[in-house]
C-alpha positions as CSV (number, residue, x, y, z in Angstrom):
1,M,-27.5,42.9,-35.6
2,K,-24.4,41.4,-36.4
3,K,-23.1,42.4,-40.1
4,L,-22.9,39.8,-42.3
5,T,-19.6,38.7,-43.6
6,T,-19.0,38.7,-47.4
7,S,-19.3,35.3,-47.7
8,T,-22.9,34.8,-46.0
9,R,-23.9,38.2,-48.6
10,G,-22.8,36.4,-51.7
11,L,-24.5,33.1,-50.9
12,L,-28.0,35.9,-49.9
13,S,-27.4,37.3,-53.7
14,E,-27.3,33.7,-55.5
15,I,-30.1,32.1,-53.8
16,K,-32.0,35.9,-54.7
17,D,-31.5,35.6,-58.3
18,E,-32.1,31.6,-58.5
19,A,-35.5,32.6,-56.7
20,A,-36.2,35.4,-59.3
21,E,-36.5,32.6,-61.9
22,M,-39.1,30.3,-60.5
23,P,-42.8,30.3,-60.4
24,V,-44.7,32.7,-57.6
25,S,-45.8,29.4,-55.7
26,E,-42.5,28.0,-55.4
27,R,-40.5,31.1,-54.8
28,R,-41.1,31.1,-51.1
29,N,-40.6,27.9,-49.7
30,F,-37.1,28.1,-51.6
31,L,-36.4,31.6,-50.2
32,L,-37.1,30.2,-46.6
33,K,-35.1,27.0,-46.8
34,G,-32.3,29.1,-48.3
35,L,-32.6,31.7,-45.3
36,Q,-32.4,28.5,-42.9
37,L,-29.1,27.1,-45.1
38,T,-27.6,30.5,-44.7
39,A,-28.4,31.4,-41.5
40,G,-26.8,27.4,-40.5
41,S,-23.7,28.3,-43.0
42,A,-23.0,31.2,-40.4
43,F,-23.1,29.8,-37.8
44,A,-20.9,27.0,-38.8
45,M,-18.4,29.7,-40.2
46,G,-18.7,31.3,-36.8
47,A,-17.8,28.8,-34.5
48,A,-15.5,26.9,-36.3
49,K,-13.4,30.6,-36.2
50,V,-14.3,30.5,-32.3
51,M,-13.0,26.7,-32.0
52,A,-9.7,28.0,-33.9
53,E,-9.3,30.5,-31.9
54,T,-9.5,29.0,-28.1
55,P,-6.6,28.0,-26.4
56,A,-7.7,24.6,-25.8
57,R,-7.6,23.8,-29.6
58,S,-4.6,25.4,-30.4
59,N,-2.5,24.0,-28.2
60,V,-3.0,20.1,-28.8
61,P,-0.9,17.9,-27.0
62,A,1.0,15.8,-29.3
63,W,-0.1,12.5,-28.5
64,T,-3.9,13.7,-29.1
65,K,-2.5,14.1,-32.6
66,K,-1.8,10.5,-33.7
67,L,-2.4,6.8,-32.7
68,G,-1.4,5.4,-29.5
69,R,0.4,1.8,-28.8
70,G,-2.2,-1.1,-29.4
71,V,-3.5,-3.5,-27.1
72,V,-1.6,-6.4,-25.9
73,S,2.0,-5.1,-26.6
74,V,2.7,-5.2,-23.3
75,P,1.1,-8.5,-22.4
76,Y,1.9,-7.8,-18.5
77,G,1.1,-4.2,-17.4
78,Q,3.2,-2.2,-16.2
79,P,3.1,1.9,-14.6
80,S,3.5,4.5,-16.8
81,K,7.2,5.4,-17.7
82,Y,6.4,8.5,-15.5
83,E,6.0,7.0,-12.1
84,D,9.1,5.4,-12.9
85,D,10.6,6.9,-9.6
86,V,8.1,5.0,-7.0
87,I,9.9,1.5,-6.2
88,R,10.9,-0.1,-3.3
89,R,14.3,1.4,-2.0
90,T,17.5,-0.1,0.3
91,V,19.7,1.6,2.6
92,S,23.1,0.2,1.8
93,W,24.7,0.6,5.5
94,L,21.4,-1.8,7.0
95,T,22.6,-5.3,6.2
96,A,26.0,-6.3,4.8
97,S,24.9,-8.2,1.5
98,T,21.6,-7.9,-0.7
99,E,21.1,-11.7,0.3
100,S,20.2,-10.5,3.8
101,S,18.8,-7.5,2.5
102,I,15.2,-5.7,3.0
103,S,13.8,-3.6,0.4
104,M,11.0,-0.7,1.5
105,T,7.9,0.1,0.6
106,P,7.0,3.8,-0.8
107,I,4.2,4.4,1.6
108,H,4.3,8.3,0.5
109,E,3.5,7.5,-3.2
110,M,0.5,5.1,-2.1
111,K,-3.4,5.1,-2.5
112,G,-5.8,3.7,-0.5
113,I,-4.8,0.7,1.6
114,I,-3.3,-1.7,-0.7
115,T,0.0,-2.2,-1.9
116,P,0.9,-2.9,-5.3
117,S,2.9,-6.5,-5.3
118,G,5.6,-5.2,-7.1
119,L,6.0,-2.3,-4.2
120,V,5.7,-4.6,-1.4
121,F,8.5,-4.5,1.2
122,E,11.4,-7.6,0.5
123,R,12.5,-9.1,3.4
124,Y,15.6,-11.6,2.1
125,H,18.2,-14.2,4.8
126,A,20.1,-16.3,2.2
127,G,18.2,-14.6,-1.3
128,L,15.7,-15.4,-3.4
129,P,15.3,-18.8,-4.4
130,D,13.9,-19.9,-7.5
131,V,11.0,-22.4,-6.6
132,N,9.4,-25.0,-8.9
133,P,5.8,-25.3,-8.0
134,D,5.4,-28.8,-10.0
135,E,7.8,-30.5,-7.7
136,H,7.6,-28.2,-4.6
137,R,6.0,-30.1,-1.7
138,L,4.4,-28.9,1.7
139,I,4.9,-31.7,4.5
140,I,2.8,-31.1,7.6
141,H,3.9,-33.9,10.4
142,G,4.4,-34.3,14.0
143,M,2.1,-34.8,16.4
144,V,-0.8,-35.5,14.3
145,D,-2.6,-38.6,13.7
146,N,-2.1,-38.6,9.2
147,P,1.0,-36.6,8.3
148,I,0.2,-35.5,5.0
149,T,2.1,-34.3,1.6
150,L,1.0,-31.8,-0.2
151,T,1.8,-30.7,-4.1
152,M,0.5,-27.5,-5.4
153,D,-2.7,-28.6,-7.0
154,D,-3.5,-30.6,-3.8
155,L,-3.4,-27.1,-1.6
156,M,-5.6,-25.2,-4.8
157,R,-8.6,-27.9,-3.6
158,Y,-8.9,-26.8,0.1
159,P,-12.1,-24.2,0.1
160,S,-10.1,-20.9,-0.2
161,E,-10.5,-17.3,1.8
162,S,-9.4,-13.7,0.9
163,V,-8.3,-11.4,3.4
164,I,-6.9,-8.1,3.0
165,H,-4.0,-7.6,6.2
166,F,-0.8,-5.5,6.5
167,L,2.4,-7.3,6.6
168,E,5.4,-5.5,8.7
169,C,8.8,-6.3,9.6
170,P,9.2,-5.7,13.6
171,A,12.0,-3.7,12.6
172,N,10.4,-1.1,10.4
173,G,11.4,2.2,12.3
174,G,14.2,0.0,14.5
175,M,17.0,3.1,13.6
176,E,15.4,5.3,15.3
177,W,15.4,3.8,19.0
178,H,18.3,6.2,20.0
179,G,17.9,9.0,17.6
180,T,16.7,10.4,14.4
181,Q,18.9,8.5,11.2
182,M,16.3,8.6,8.3
183,E,14.7,11.8,6.2
184,A,12.7,9.7,4.4
185,L,9.2,8.3,5.6
186,Q,9.6,5.4,3.1
187,F,13.1,4.1,5.2
188,T,11.3,5.6,9.1
189,H,8.4,3.5,8.3
190,G,8.5,1.6,4.3
191,M,9.2,-2.1,6.2
192,L,5.0,-1.8,6.1
193,S,2.7,-2.8,3.2
194,C,-1.5,-4.6,2.9
195,C,-2.7,-6.6,0.6
196,E,-5.4,-8.8,-0.4
197,W,-3.7,-12.6,0.0
198,T,-5.7,-15.3,-0.7
199,G,-4.8,-19.3,0.5
200,V,-6.6,-21.6,2.7
201,K,-6.9,-21.2,6.1
202,L,-4.2,-23.7,8.5
203,S,-7.3,-24.8,10.5
204,T,-8.4,-26.3,8.0
205,I,-5.5,-28.3,7.0
206,L,-4.8,-29.5,10.6
207,D,-8.7,-30.4,10.9
208,E,-7.7,-33.3,8.5
209,V,-4.4,-34.4,9.6
210,G,-5.9,-34.9,13.0
211,I,-3.5,-32.7,15.6
212,S,-2.9,-34.0,19.0
213,A,-4.5,-33.1,22.2
214,D,-0.9,-32.1,23.4
215,A,0.1,-29.7,20.5
216,K,0.9,-26.3,21.7
217,W,3.5,-25.2,18.9
218,V,3.9,-25.4,15.3
219,L,7.4,-25.4,13.5
220,A,7.3,-23.4,10.5
221,E,10.1,-24.1,7.8
222,G,11.0,-22.4,4.3
223,A,13.4,-23.7,1.6
224,D,15.3,-20.6,0.8
225,G,19.0,-21.0,1.4
226,A,18.3,-20.3,5.3
227,T,15.7,-23.0,6.0
228,M,14.0,-19.9,7.9
229,T,12.3,-21.3,10.7
230,R,9.8,-20.0,13.9
231,S,7.4,-21.4,16.2
232,I,3.8,-20.6,16.2
233,P,1.9,-21.1,19.4
234,I,-1.1,-23.7,18.3
235,E,-3.6,-20.9,19.1
236,K,-2.6,-19.1,16.6
237,A,-2.5,-21.9,14.0
238,L,-6.0,-22.7,14.3
239,D,-7.0,-19.2,14.4
240,D,-6.6,-17.1,11.2
241,T,-3.1,-18.2,10.0
242,M,-3.0,-18.9,6.7
243,I,-1.4,-20.7,3.8
244,V,-1.3,-18.3,0.7
245,Y,-0.5,-18.9,-2.8
246,A,-1.8,-15.7,-4.2
247,Q,-1.7,-11.7,-3.4
248,N,-3.7,-9.0,-5.2
249,G,-5.5,-11.4,-7.0
250,E,-2.5,-12.7,-8.7
251,K,0.0,-15.9,-7.8
252,L,2.2,-14.6,-5.2
253,R,5.3,-12.7,-6.6
254,P,8.8,-14.8,-6.6
255,E,10.2,-11.8,-3.3
256,Q,6.9,-13.0,-1.9
257,G,7.0,-16.4,-1.1
258,Y,6.8,-18.1,-4.7
259,P,4.7,-20.6,-4.2
260,V,3.3,-20.8,-1.0
261,R,3.9,-18.8,2.2
262,L,2.3,-19.3,5.2
263,F,0.6,-15.9,7.0
264,N,0.2,-14.5,10.1
265,P,-2.1,-11.9,10.5
266,G,-0.9,-8.7,12.6
267,W,2.0,-10.6,13.8
268,E,5.8,-10.2,13.1
269,G,6.2,-10.2,9.5
270,N,8.7,-13.4,9.9
271,T,6.3,-15.7,11.0
272,S,5.3,-15.4,8.1
273,I,7.2,-17.8,6.5
274,K,8.0,-17.5,2.8
275,W,8.6,-20.6,0.3
276,L,7.0,-22.8,2.8
277,R,8.1,-26.8,2.9
278,R,7.6,-27.9,6.3
279,L,5.1,-27.8,9.3
280,E,6.1,-29.7,12.5
281,I,3.1,-30.0,15.0
282,G,5.0,-30.4,18.5
283,D,4.2,-29.8,22.6
284,K,6.9,-26.9,22.7
285,P,8.7,-24.3,21.0
286,W,12.3,-25.0,19.7
287,Y,13.7,-23.6,22.2
288,Q,17.4,-25.3,20.9
289,R,17.3,-23.8,17.4
290,E,18.5,-20.4,16.5
291,E,15.5,-18.9,15.1
292,T,13.9,-18.4,18.6
293,S,16.9,-15.9,19.3
294,K,16.7,-14.0,16.1
295,Y,13.8,-11.7,17.2
296,T,14.2,-10.8,21.2
297,D,13.7,-7.4,22.7
298,L,16.5,-7.1,25.2
299,M,14.6,-5.1,28.1
300,P,16.3,-2.7,30.3
301,D,16.9,-5.4,33.4
302,G,18.9,-7.3,31.0
303,K,16.3,-10.1,30.3
304,A,14.4,-10.4,26.8
305,R,10.8,-10.4,25.5
306,K,10.4,-13.8,23.3
307,F,8.1,-14.0,20.8
308,S,6.8,-10.6,21.2
309,F,4.3,-11.6,18.0
310,I,1.8,-8.8,18.1
311,Q,3.1,-5.8,16.2
312,E,1.4,-2.9,18.4
313,T,-0.7,-0.1,16.9
314,N,0.8,2.4,15.3
315,S,0.4,5.5,12.8
316,V,2.1,7.8,10.6
317,I,1.6,11.1,8.9
318,T,2.6,10.4,4.9
319,S,1.4,13.7,3.6
320,P,3.6,16.0,4.0
321,C,6.7,14.4,4.7
322,P,10.1,14.7,3.3
323,E,9.2,13.4,0.1
324,R,6.1,15.1,-0.1
325,P,6.6,18.9,1.1
326,M,4.5,21.4,1.2
327,L,4.6,23.6,-2.0
328,R,2.3,26.5,-1.1
329,K,0.8,27.9,1.8
330,G,-3.6,27.7,2.0
331,V,-5.5,24.6,2.7
332,H,-4.3,21.5,3.1
333,E,-5.3,17.8,3.2
334,L,-2.6,16.2,6.1
335,E,-3.1,12.8,4.9
336,G,-1.5,9.6,7.2
337,I,-1.6,5.8,7.7
338,A,-2.7,3.7,11.2
339,W,-2.5,-0.1,11.7
340,S,-2.8,-2.3,14.3
341,G,-2.0,-5.9,15.0
342,R,-4.6,-6.7,18.0
343,G,-7.6,-5.5,15.9
344,T,-9.2,-2.3,14.2
345,V,-8.4,1.2,14.3
346,K,-11.5,2.9,16.2
347,R,-9.9,6.8,16.2
348,V,-6.6,8.6,14.7
349,D,-5.8,11.9,16.9
350,V,-3.2,14.5,15.0
351,S,-1.4,17.3,16.9
352,L,0.2,20.5,15.2
353,D,2.3,21.5,18.1
354,G,4.1,18.2,18.9
355,G,1.5,17.1,21.0
356,V,0.7,20.2,23.2
357,T,-3.0,19.7,21.7
358,W,-4.8,17.0,19.5
359,R,-7.6,17.1,17.0
360,Q,-9.6,14.0,16.1
361,A,-9.3,13.1,12.2
362,K,-11.0,11.6,9.5
363,L,-11.0,7.8,9.0
364,K,-11.1,7.2,5.1
365,G,-12.3,4.8,3.0
366,L,-12.1,0.9,4.1
367,V,-11.6,0.2,8.0
368,L,-10.7,-3.1,8.5
369,P,-9.0,-5.4,11.0
370,K,-5.4,-6.0,11.1
371,A,-5.5,-3.9,8.0
372,I,-4.0,-0.3,7.1
373,T,-6.2,2.4,7.5
374,R,-6.3,5.9,6.1
375,F,-6.5,9.0,8.0
376,S,-7.0,12.7,6.7
377,L,-7.2,16.0,8.5
378,E,-7.9,19.9,6.6
379,I,-5.4,22.4,7.6
380,N,-5.3,25.6,6.8
381,W,-1.3,26.6,6.6
382,Q,0.0,30.2,5.9
383,G,3.8,29.5,6.9
384,E,4.3,28.9,10.1
385,P,6.6,26.1,11.5
386,L,4.7,23.0,12.9
387,L,5.5,19.4,14.4
388,L,3.2,17.0,13.0
389,Q,2.2,14.0,15.0
390,S,0.0,11.4,14.5
391,R,-1.7,9.2,17.8
392,S,-3.9,5.8,16.6
393,I,-6.1,3.8,19.0
394,D,-7.2,0.6,18.2
395,D,-10.7,-1.0,19.1
396,S,-8.5,-2.8,22.4
397,G,-8.1,0.1,23.8
398,Y,-4.4,0.6,22.9
399,V,-3.0,4.0,22.8
400,Q,0.0,4.8,20.4
401,P,2.8,5.7,23.2
402,T,5.2,8.6,23.0
403,L,8.7,7.8,22.5
404,T,8.9,8.5,26.2
405,Q,6.8,5.8,27.7
406,L,8.1,3.2,25.3
407,R,11.4,3.8,26.4
408,D,10.4,3.6,30.1
409,I,8.8,0.0,29.2
410,R,11.4,-0.9,26.9
411,G,14.3,0.8,27.1
412,S,16.6,1.7,24.0
413,N,18.8,-1.9,23.5
414,S,15.9,-3.3,21.0
415,I,15.6,-2.5,17.1
416,Y,11.9,-4.4,17.2
417,H,8.8,-3.0,18.3
418,K,9.0,0.8,18.0
419,N,5.8,1.9,17.2
420,S,6.1,5.2,19.4
421,I,4.1,8.6,18.4
422,H,6.4,10.2,15.1
423,T,7.2,13.5,14.5
424,W,7.7,15.5,11.2
425,K,8.6,19.2,11.7
426,L,7.4,21.2,8.8
427,D,9.4,24.2,8.5
428,T,7.8,28.0,7.4
429,D,9.6,27.2,3.3
430,G,7.5,23.6,3.3
431,T,10.0,21.9,3.9
432,V,10.0,18.3,6.0
433,S,12.3,16.6,8.4
434,N,12.6,14.2,11.0
435,V,12.7,15.1,14.5
436,Q,12.3,13.3,18.3
437,L,10.2,14.4,20.8
438,G,9.8,12.6,24.0
């Protein structure tokens, strides 16, 4: 039995003295209660001593010793100040001015498949317009029975839908056609985001205006200073094209087209015209307009592909990457993302030796058509150099090509649709660099 402390022996002595003055009939119950009280006191004092001596109690951080800020002190929530490095970034030499520049998503920091609205990549052709939603109008005319002019309130009255799809610039990765340029995942693949989009299917409104049987194309025009325009085949317009006014549960951000934009799932991001103001229905594409020559792919024989709309199957390893090196040896979860404008990612393979051998990765979380899909593979790294690659296969049977396979078909004159297998070199010290293999 453990020895009693001095304070506990004193308490027992006091109980005995008081009991001696009581009648015999009361003394027994009094002593029993006193012993129970003494034991409880001894336990409490012992527990307090243990708690005082526990490192977890002696190293209490400062933020647990005071009240935090109250509710609604920041009416529109913000990320933690400790995450202030998770931002969009630009490449200074990529474009001549910020008004026609692009900022890229930090995809190495993303979790899940939804890109926060404040991190979705930006692309401007004439800067960011400040559009008043109360004054904005969407005009639908041309080869239709009933031309219509819609206010934002009018659009809100149509049945809405919400979908999750990726949005990608066709120039994503395009700086690397001729060789490695960027030592950061954010700059090699950051012209890519995935969001929940809410709006009206374009087919719903086209049904109302009544399009001509001879209609073949839709010209979409934006309200920015460049009056950015793109021609959309009527088949796409009647399929899954949307007129979008909300993103990730809130109204569109200005840089993403506020108050309304076109959205073409799985297609080149430039076809999803922002700040949408006009849709003209016609029987041919608008070849005479400059917009038809902005996004073409120059082929090895000197010809150019026009209207190469679909963003082909692609993937990249996001951890490790140049921004996220291996910090220690041992078991790691290698992670990455895959996507396809053709449909749904069905399988992703990973190679640790530059494509000599492949292992099937696990698809994680939601696997949706025309959306980012996460994959992972557990590896046990013991400091050996590795050449990391991923290869995506979609439900159409399309297999992500090697760089050699892509160049054999497309040449190397274009800056668009570079969806070849990407290679990271993992060095013995855990650092990661961008390399190219055939």
